[in-house]
N, C-alpha and C positions, 0 to 999 in steps of 0.2 A: 551661559544665559539660558533659561527657561522659556517655554511658548510663550507665557504670558507677563515676560518683562517686556517693557518698550524698546523700540530699537531706535537709537538718537541717529541724528544726522551724519555724526561721523562715520559712522557703520555704514549707512546708505550711500555717503561719498565715496567711501573706500570701494563699495561694489562698485559704483558706476564709474570711477576710474580705471578698474582693472577690467570692467567689461569694453571701456573705450580703448584701452590697451590692446584687449584680445579682436577688437574688430579692426584697429588699424594694422596689426600685423596680419589679419585675413584680407584687407582690403590691398596691402601691399604685394601679397602674393597672388592675390586675384589679378593684380594691375600687369604684372609679369605673364603671366599665363593666358590673358586676355587674347591678344594679337592670334593665336594659335588654337585657342579653345573656343571663346565665346560665339564664333560664327557657326559653331556645330549644334549648340542647343536649338531645340525644335520648337516651333511655334506652339505646340501643345503644351511643352515643358515650359514653356514661359507664362503660361498661364496659372502655373501653379504656384500658390502663395503660401508665406511662411505662417504658420498657425500661431495668432495671437494667444490661444490658450495653451500650447505646449510653451510658449514663451513665458507665460506666467506661472506654470507650473514650475519650471527650474528656478522662477524668481523666488517661489513660495518655498523651496528647499532651503533658503538662507536661515540660520538659527536667529530665534528672537522674532520672525514673523510669523503672524497667526494667518492660517491661509483659509478663506472662505471662497475660494477659486476652483480647486479641482474636484471633480465628480468622481472620488473614488470610492468604491464599496468598504464597507469596515472589515477587513478580513479577520480581526482580531477575535470574533465570534466563531470561526470556524474550529473544528476539532482537528488542529494541524499536526499534533504529536500521532492521533490515529491515521491521518492521511498520510503522513510520512511513511507509516507501516505499509500502507496499501501501495503507494509508489514504489517501496522496497520488493514487495512481492510480485510488482508486475514484471519489475527487471528481473527477478531470479527464476519467475517461474514463466513468463513469455517475452524475455528479452530479446531474442531472435525476431519474434515479431514486432515487437514493440520498437525495437530500434532499426527496423527495415522500412524501405517503400511500402506503401498503401495503395488501397484503389483511391481513385481521384475523386469519387463522390464522397467518400467516407465510409465506415465500418457499417455495416448492417445493423448490429447492435445500437449503435449509437443514434442512427437514423430512426430506429423503432423508438428509442427511449425520448427522443426530441419530439416524435409525435404524442408519447405519454405526456411530456411538459405542455405541449401546445393545447390538449386535451384539457388541461386543467383551466386554460382561459377560454375555451369555449370552440376550438377547432376540433372537431370531433371526425371529421371525415379526412384527415390527413392520411396520405399514402407513403410510406418511407421511401419509393421508388421516385418521388417528386422533391426529396429532401437532398438538398446540395450541401455539404459541409465545408463552412468558409474561414478564412483566419479573421475571425469577428465580423459584426455587421458592416465595419467600415470597408472592408474588401467587398462583401457583397455588392454596397453601393457603387464601389469603383467597376464591378462585373457588370452591373446592371446600365450603368451609362454607357460602358463599352459596347454591351450587345443591342441597345436598342436606339441610341443616339447617333446622329450625324452631325459634322459641324453646322453650325447654325440653327440646328433643331432647339427646340424651348423646352426647358424643365420647368414645372410649377413648384414652388415651395411654400411652405408657410413663413409670415415675417413676425418673429424670428425664427430661425430654425439651427439646426446642428451645423456648427462650422466645418466639423470634417465631409458633412455632404456635399456644402458649397464647394470645398477645395476639388472634391472628387469630379462633381459634375463639370467645373470650370475648366477642369485639366483637359475634358474632350471637347472645349471649343463650342460649346452649347452656350445659349442665353438662357439664364436662370432668372425667372419672372416671380417676385413675390406675390402672394395672395392675402387678402385682408384677412385678419382674424380677431376675434374679440374674447372675451372671459370664455367663452363657449367653445373656442376653436374656429376652425375654418368658416367664415361665412357663406353658406352656398350661393346667395345672390351675387356676392362678390367674385366667386369662383367662376359662375356663369357669366358675368359680364367681362371677367378678365379672357375667358376662353373666347368668347364671340368677338373681342376687340382684336385680340390676337389673329383668329381666324380670318378676318374682314381685313387684316392687313397681308395676308397671303403666308402668314407664319405657320410651321409645322409643330405641333405640341406632342412630344412623345410620351413624357412621365408626368405624375403626380405625386411629390414626395411628400409625406406627411410622417408625423410622430404623434399619434392621436392620443397617447395616454401620458400625462406629465411630460410633455414637450420640454426638450433640452432644446433652448434655456429657460422658456419661461415657466414651466410647470402645469401649463393649461391643458385640460383634457377635453376632448372633443365630445359635445354633448350628445346622448344617445340618440335623439331624436334629428341629429343632422346627419349621421353616419350614412345611413343607407342613401339618403339624397345626394351626399358627395360621391358617393362612388356611381350612382345611377347618372350624374351630370358628366363624369368622367367616362363613362362606358359609352354615353350618346355620342361623345367627343371623338372616340377611339383613342383614349390616353389611358394607359395602363398605371393602374396606382401602386406606388411602392410604399407599404405599410412597415414602417420602422418601430418595433416595439420592444426595446431592452429592457424597460422598465415597467411592461403590463403587469407582472405577477406583484408587484410592490405597491400596491393600492393600501393604504393604511388599514381600512376597515375589513379587508378581504373581499368585498363584494366587487367584483373584478368587470371591468368594462368589456363588452363583446367585442373582439377585434372585427375589422373591416372585412376579413380575409373568412372568417366563419360562415357568411352567407355569400359568398362571392368567389367561388374558388377559380372562375375563369377571367376575373377581371382586377385581382389582386396579387401581388407578387410579394410574400410576408417575409419580413427579415426578422430573425431572434438572436439571441446570445446568452451563452452562460456568464457572461463578464459581470452582471448585475447581482446575480444569484447564485454565484460560485466564485469564479477566479479570473480575473481579466488577463491574467498572465498566461494563461493557457491559449488564449486567442483561439476559443471554439464559439463560432457563430453558425449560422445557418439561414438558407435561403429556401423555402417552401414555394416552389415555383409552377405555375398554370402546367398542367400537363402537356400542352401543344408548345410549350415555349422552353420546356426543361432541357431537354438535348443541347438545344445551342447554349442555353446558360450553362449549363455543365461543363460544355467544351471550353467557354471562354476561361471559365474559373480554371479549369485544368491546365490552361495554357498559361497561366500566371504561377499557379501554386504547384502543379505537379501531382501532388497528392497533400491532404492535411497531414499536420504530424501525427503519427500512429500512436506514440506513447501519450500525446495529450488527449487524443480519442480515448483510449484504454483507461486512462486514468478519469477522465471524464464520465465515462460508464462504470467504473468503480464507485464513484461517487454517488451517482444515480442509482444504482443497483443495490447497494450495501450501507448507504446512510439515510439519516433521515432528513432528505433535502427538503420535503416541505415543512417539517418543523423549523427547518433553517431559514426558509423562507419568511415564517411566521416569526421568526425572532428579529429578521430583518426588518419587518413590518412595523414591529412595535418599536424597534430601536429607533428607527427613521421617524417615525411620527413625534417621538417624544424629542428629536431633534429639531425637526421642523416646527413644531410648538415653541421650543426654546429660541428658535430664530425669530419666528412671528412675535412672540412676546417681546423681546429685544427691540425689534425694530417698532413697535408700538411705544416703547419705554423711551426711546433716545432719539428718533428720528424726528424731523421737524416737521411740521403739518403739511407741507407743500410736496412731501414725498409719499409716494404710494407703491404697493406691491401687489403681487398674486399671492393667492392662499391655496397651495397644490393639495391634492387629496392622496399625493402618492409621490414616488420618484425621488428626486435629489436636489430640485432645484428652485430658487424663488427668483423672480425678476423683478428689479426695482427700478421704479420711474421716476424721474425727477422733471423739475419745470421746462418747458420750451427754452432753448438758448444756453444750455448747459450742456457742454461736452464732457464725458466720463472719462476719455482716454488719459487727458492731462491729470484727472483726479487720481489715476493709479498710483502715479509717484508721490503724490502726497499722502495717499493712503499708506505707501511702503514707509515713507517717513514716518507717518504715526502708528508703524508696527502692524498693519493688515492688508491683506493682498484680496483682491477680487477680479473678475474678467469683466473689462468695458464691452459695453452691448454691440460696438462696430463690428465686433467678431461674428456676429450672427446673422448678418442682415446684408441684403444685395443692394441695398439702398447707399448710395453713395454721400461721403459727408461726415460729420459729427452725429453721434449718438447721445441720447439723454438716458441711456437705460445703463444698466449693469446686472451681471449675474451671481449670486450668492448662493454657495453650495452648503448644504448642511450634514451631509453623509459621513464624512469622514472627522468631524470636529465633535467634541464632547461639548455637551450644554452649557459648562463654565468657559470654555474656549470662545463658543459662539458668541455668548454673551459679552466677553470680553471683545471680542473682535468687532461687534456691531458698536460698543461703547466707543471703541477706537475711530471707527469709521465716520460715524454720525458728526463730529465737528467739522471733519473734511467736508462732507456734503454740506453742511449748514453755512460753512464759509462760501461754498460755490454759490449758493442761492443768495445769500446777503452782498455778493459782489454783483448779481444782475442789474 
């Protein structure tokens, strides 16, 4: 079965039955172990939720399904043969270093190169001494929550926001509170009102977590005129801004938004990643930490990972040193722009008039909104029956209850596949609207 062939109910039913059998076996095993083991689970671990995005990712691997779910970079455009030679050379010439323990903060060369990458976006004063290499930006979010929050503290987030960050924060027994956003990102007046309300109630707010550029999942970008105001509001309330910017270089027109960190070195902890501009499998991310906080952050990160993988760092350094990585980023911008435009064109062609969506200027995602009263989670299974997979919006919010939103990703699918996926999805949404 090819990717564009429809998947029938029989195939979906078989998958469901196999899944039920597996769950039954796991439940039976868990029941045997429960008396001796369940009481050992910490309150903190009980806060960790299963990721809906990872669940959907597994489903999307089934033959015949078109996935508009996973935000995977399109690695096929990388010079894989040449990179293979670079990897072999690292092992043959520097194997004793590459395969050995390394420094906990990361190699000096890679930290210098990361400062070069950040300079492309406008952060020109970064000191390699304040860069900490992490296992992707996900790990940095976890470390930030560990370092800066106590149980019962508040972390402010956009609504919607990245599901991995929600899981990381909630695992540390903090209260995650959403701040209103619109098509221009965080609404400063709403941010101030939320802070005032929480402060009046005696709450302690530690972090504002934001993805200002092409937010995952909404695709929305924080407007330039709001950026400094958001930081100023947080600073006045003694709240550290946690700026997560994995997509910042992927603005379609190349006119990059200025990071919050660029003008606020003491007030913003900046998170970056090579996952979207090189290779997510290397798990190379970083934190640019305010100088007065770096040592504590570094020690907490080292306590978890001991040291970033040395081979991965040397490989990443070879890529940034020996390859035209800027040209590769330009290739990605053009590729993702075409795919985003294909998705937006297909939405305009097939979707009912009651459905709306965002129009991102970069990144990987489009956020789709249905009328009030519709829950997109049950529609996931109807979409699977129709041969297309998306991520329901409830995964990306702290708001309890049903969500009328869903996320579509365009980064890993061809224009033709995107068109067919939307064509399959549209009747599912139309039927849900008609049933209101």
